[in-house]
N, C-alpha and C positions, 0 to 999 in steps of 0.2 A: 793117198790116204783113203782108206776104207771107212766111210762114214754115211749112216742113212740121213741124208738131210731131205728126203722127199716131202715129209710133213711140214718142215719148216719153209721150203720152196712152195709149196702148195698154197699155203697160207700167206704168203709174203705180201701179196696186194693189198692186204688189210693189215699188215704187220709192222713192226718196229726193228729197226736196226739202228743201234746206239754205239757208238764208238769213242774210245780215247784216242788222243792224238800223239803225244810224245811218247816213243817206245813201242807205239801201236801201229799208227799209219806214217809216222818218221822217225829215223833212227834218232836216237837219244845225243844230243848235243851239248857240250860244256857249257856253251854260251845260248840261252834260248833264242836270242834274236838269229842265230845262224841256222836253226834248224829250218828243213823244208820236208814235205811230203814226199814219201817215195814215188817214183815214177810210175804212172799208171793209176795211182789213187785217185785223182780226179775223175778220170772216166768209169771207175768202178762205182764211185759214189753217185755220179749221174746215173749210171746203170740201176743202181739200188732205187732211185727216186723214180726212173721209170717204169719199175713195177708196181708204182702205186704206194709203196711202203712210206712210212714216216722216217726220216733220216734225220739222226742227231748227232752232234759231236759233243762229247761231255768231257771238259777239259780244266786241268788246274790251271792253265792260263787265263788271263783275262780274255774276253771276247775280243778286244782290240787288237791284243798280241796274236792270238790265232788267226784273225783275218789278215794281219798284216804278213804273216809268213806262208800262210796257207793259199790264199785265193779262193777260200771256199765259199765267200760271200757271193760269188757268181753263180754257184749251183741253186737252181731253182727250188724253194721249198724247204731247203735246208734249216735246222734249228740248231743253234750253238748254246750250250750252256757253258758258261765261264767262271772261273775262280770256284771250282768244285761244286757248281749248282747255284752259286749265290746270284749269278747273272744269267739272263736268259735274252737271247737275240734271234729274231727271224724277219726277215724282209726289211731289214734297216731298223726296225724298232728294237730298242734295249730296255729291258726291265731290270733295275738292280736296286738294293737296299742302299740306304745312307752309310757312309762310312762309320765304322764304329770308333766312338770318341777315344777309347783306349789306345788306339794305335798312333795317335799324335805324341803321346808319352813315350811310347816305345820306339818311334823314330829318332827320339833324342837319346834314350838310354840303352838302346841295344847295339848300336855301332862300337862303343867302348868295349862292351863285353866281349863281342865276336872278334875284334881285331886284337884282342889280348889274348886269344888264343892262338891265333895264327894269321899270316899275312895272305894267304890264298883264299881265305873265306870273302864271300861278299854277299850284300843284302839286296834282293830284288823288292821293290815297292810296287805291289799290285793295286794300290788304292784301298781294298777291301781286306787285304791281308799282307804280312812282311814275309819273305822266304830268304832263308840262310841257305846259301848254295855251297855245298862242301866238296864239288865234282873236280876242282882244280887243285885239291889239295894232296899230298901223298897217300894219307889214310884217311878217307871220309869218314869211316864208321868210327875209327878212335876220336876223330875230331868232334863228331856229333854227339858221341857218349860223354865227352867232355862238356858239351853245351846242354845236354838234354834237360838236366835238372835245374840250372839257374834260368835257363830259357823258359821253362815251364812255370818257374815261379813267377817271373816276371809278366808272363802273358796271364797267369791267372790272377795277378794283382790289379791288371789292367781290365778284367774281366773278359779275356779271351781265352782260346784253346790254342794248342799246338797239334798238329798233324804231320806224322812221319812220313817220309816218301824216299824216294830213290836217291840217297847221297844229299838230301834236304831235309830241313826242319821248316814248317810252315805255321806261322801264327795267324790264326784265323777266327772266323766268328764262329761261336760255338753252336751245334745243332745243326749246320749246314754241312751236307757232303754230297758226293756224287750219288748216293742213295736217294737223296731229296730229289735230285733231277729224274730219276728213274721212277720214283713213285709217281711224279707228276706225269710223265710219259706214259707209264702204265695205266694211269686212271682214265685214259682215252679207250681202254678196252680193245686193244690190238688183238688180231687173231692169232699172232705169233711174236716172239721177241728173240733177238740177237743182241749180244753185249761182248766187246771185246776190249781188254785192258791189259797194262803191265805192271801197275805199282800198287803198293799199299792202298792208296787212295782210291783205286777201284775196287776195293772188296766191299763197300757198301752197295755199289752199283750192281755187282755179280750177285751178292746177296739177295738184293730185292727181285732179280730177275728169276733167280733160282726158286724163291719163296712164291712168288707170282705164278710160276709155271706148276708148282705142287699144288698151290690152291685151284688153279683154273683148269688144269689138265691140258693146256694147250702147248703146242710145240714151242720149245725154247732151246736155245744154246748159248752157254757163256764160254767164252775162249779166253784162256790167259796167255799172255805172250811172255816166253820165259826160255832163256837161252839154255839154263840149266835143266828145265823141266821140274824145278823143285821149288819149294817157297809157299808162303801163304797163298797167293794169287793162283799158282799152279793146284794147289791143293783143293781150293774152294770151286774152281772153273769146271765145267764139265769136260773141258778138251784144252790142251796145251800145245801150243806151236812154238817154234823155236825163235822166230823172227817177223818183222812185218811183212817180209817177202812171202813167207808161208801163209800168212794170215790172208794176205791179197789173193793168193791162189785158192784159198779156202772160199772166199766170197765169190771168186768168180765161179767155183764149183757151184755153189748155192745158186747163183745167177745164171748158169748155163751159157757163160759167155767165154769165147776163148782168149788166152793170153794174147798180147800184141806179137807179132812176130819180128825179130830183129831186121832191122833194115840191112842189107848187104853192103859191104865196105865200097866206097868209090873206088 
């Protein structure tokens, strides 16, 4: 990979490294509870922190769900933004808004609507949002296309918004997204910024970093994780990599740390 990362590397000790989780640090899993970070991720994140950089995970998961599957809570100084920036966690302290009242209504009205479309759809209750998962269906895009209008109308009637994602629809608090988290992180005036993500929900964060770099003139890199190298994330990011493993290699390149050597078979 021919990429000049010297300016980013030189400023990293006072910089920001922010990363999505699912599809970026962990392979996508049909069941969120089954996901695990790629081998080597924990050490690379610790290496990021060892430079002095601010390290943040910005995820669509709740903070609790991310901590449960990742073990990242043991990394000193890590900041975790959950539910697309609605929650913020650091050193055991959680900041979160009150759940929107409209979700109670939708917890009752949404399941019959969803199950009428197909048996393999399911709803994840995140407390601050509801997510309709279509990854287990034969044709997720078709199913979500059927649901988009009625779910959008139901959410709007409850005073909520709908966020599309990779084979999901998320009913959420309007005005909060991953861009909200990045604006807060960038307000700390970092010397450089790095962000990587793979999904539509990462576009606001990528956009914030790109805009900040243009305003500040400071080194920044946004990375889209995309197997096809196409789509909105790939178009907006400064660099595209095909999978989490290559992203990990890129982070090691920036940090100048070698990849772990494979242990010989016994």
